[in-house]
C-alpha positions as CSV (number, residue, x, y, z in Angstrom):
1,M,23.9,-51.8,-14.1
2,T,26.3,-48.7,-14.9
3,D,26.7,-45.6,-12.7
4,S,24.7,-43.7,-14.7
5,C,21.9,-45.8,-14.8
6,F,21.9,-45.5,-11.1
7,I,22.0,-41.9,-11.2
8,E,19.1,-41.8,-13.6
9,I,17.0,-43.9,-11.1
10,L,17.7,-41.8,-8.3
11,K,16.9,-38.2,-10.0
12,H,13.7,-40.1,-11.0
13,E,12.7,-41.4,-7.5
14,I,14.4,-38.7,-4.9
15,V,12.6,-35.7,-4.0
16,P,13.4,-32.7,-1.9
17,A,11.8,-32.7,1.6
18,M,11.6,-30.1,4.0
19,G,12.1,-31.1,7.5
20,C,11.8,-34.8,8.5
21,T,9.9,-36.7,6.0
22,E,7.0,-38.2,8.1
23,P,5.5,-35.2,9.0
24,A,6.0,-33.9,5.4
25,A,4.5,-36.8,4.1
26,S,1.7,-36.5,7.0
27,A,1.0,-32.7,5.9
28,L,0.9,-33.8,2.2
29,A,-2.0,-36.1,3.1
30,G,-3.6,-33.5,4.9
31,A,-3.5,-31.1,2.3
32,K,-4.8,-33.3,-0.2
33,A,-7.7,-34.3,2.1
34,R,-8.6,-30.6,2.3
35,E,-8.2,-30.1,-1.4
36,L,-10.6,-32.9,-2.2
37,I,-13.4,-31.4,0.0
38,G,-12.9,-27.7,-1.4
39,K,-13.3,-24.5,0.3
40,D,-15.9,-26.1,3.2
41,E,-15.0,-25.7,6.6
42,V,-13.5,-28.6,8.2
43,A,-15.3,-30.0,10.9
44,E,-13.4,-33.2,11.7
45,V,-10.1,-34.6,11.0
46,R,-9.0,-38.2,11.5
47,I,-5.7,-39.7,11.3
48,S,-5.0,-43.4,10.8
49,A,-1.1,-44.2,10.8
50,S,1.2,-47.1,11.4
51,R,3.1,-47.5,14.5
52,D,6.4,-46.8,12.8
53,M,4.9,-43.4,11.6
54,V,3.6,-42.3,14.7
55,K,6.8,-43.4,16.5
56,N,9.1,-41.4,13.9
57,A,7.0,-38.3,13.7
58,M,5.6,-37.4,17.1
59,G,8.3,-35.5,18.6
60,V,9.6,-34.0,15.2
61,S,9.6,-30.0,15.3
62,I,7.9,-28.5,12.2
63,P,10.0,-26.1,10.2
64,G,8.9,-22.5,10.6
65,C,6.8,-22.9,13.6
66,L,6.9,-24.2,17.3
67,L,4.4,-27.1,16.5
68,K,5.6,-30.6,16.7
69,G,4.3,-34.0,15.5
70,L,2.3,-35.9,13.4
71,S,-1.0,-34.4,13.9
72,A,0.3,-30.8,13.8
73,A,1.8,-31.5,10.3
74,V,-1.6,-32.8,9.1
75,A,-3.4,-29.7,10.5
76,L,-0.5,-27.6,8.7
77,G,-1.4,-29.4,5.6
78,I,-5.1,-28.8,5.8
79,A,-4.5,-25.3,7.1
80,G,-3.0,-24.3,3.5
81,G,-0.3,-26.8,2.3
82,D,0.1,-26.8,-1.3
83,T,0.2,-30.2,-2.9
84,A,2.4,-29.2,-5.6
85,R,5.4,-28.7,-3.2
86,K,5.2,-32.5,-2.5
87,L,7.5,-33.1,0.6
88,S,8.7,-29.5,0.6
89,I,5.1,-28.5,1.5
90,L,6.0,-27.6,5.0
91,S,8.7,-25.0,3.3
92,D,6.2,-22.1,3.3
93,V,4.5,-22.4,7.0
94,D,3.3,-18.9,8.0
95,E,1.7,-17.5,11.0
96,K,-1.9,-17.9,9.4
97,M,-1.5,-21.4,8.7
98,V,-0.2,-22.2,12.2
99,D,-3.1,-20.1,13.9
100,Y,-5.7,-22.3,11.6
101,A,-4.0,-25.7,12.4
102,S,-3.8,-24.8,16.2
103,T,-7.8,-24.7,15.9
104,L,-8.1,-28.1,14.5
105,E,-8.2,-31.2,16.8
106,P,-7.2,-34.4,14.6
107,V,-8.1,-37.7,16.2
108,L,-5.1,-39.9,15.7
109,E,-5.4,-43.8,15.9
110,L,-3.1,-46.7,15.0
111,A,-3.6,-48.6,11.8
112,G,-3.2,-52.2,12.0
113,D,-1.8,-54.5,9.2
114,V,-0.7,-51.8,7.0
115,P,3.1,-50.9,5.7
116,S,5.5,-49.7,8.4
117,L,5.1,-46.1,6.9
118,Y,1.4,-45.6,6.4
119,V,-0.6,-42.3,7.0
120,C,-4.3,-41.8,5.8
121,V,-6.0,-38.6,6.6
122,S,-9.8,-38.2,6.5
123,V,-11.7,-34.6,6.9
124,K,-15.5,-34.0,7.1
125,S,-16.6,-30.5,6.4
126,K,-19.4,-28.6,8.0
127,T,-21.7,-29.1,5.2
128,G,-21.2,-33.0,5.3
129,H,-18.4,-33.4,2.5
130,E,-16.0,-36.2,3.3
131,A,-12.7,-37.2,1.9
């Protein structure tokens, strides 16, 4: 393979991320779940994640705020993350998002028999919609 071929593969596969990639991926999963239930008010948040995902993200500070960890990243994604921003989803955290995210209480559980970097977020709205 030529150098230019490698460069083209890298250009296609690598995307910018804001902060650590595990919280960014978790925020993206939260934002997607929120997107799927629409404007309904979120009543319940469940996170299923691999041991390595939890280990790599639990103590990581989120850019632009004082929150830390996987659950906070998911809550921020739900609170207003834009899925179009991909792994840069945490680059526009604002006070309104932090305030709303702080009201959410995600339930985090370890997933078994999954890839080492795995996160799944499910939300239930007060009207019963689930994603």
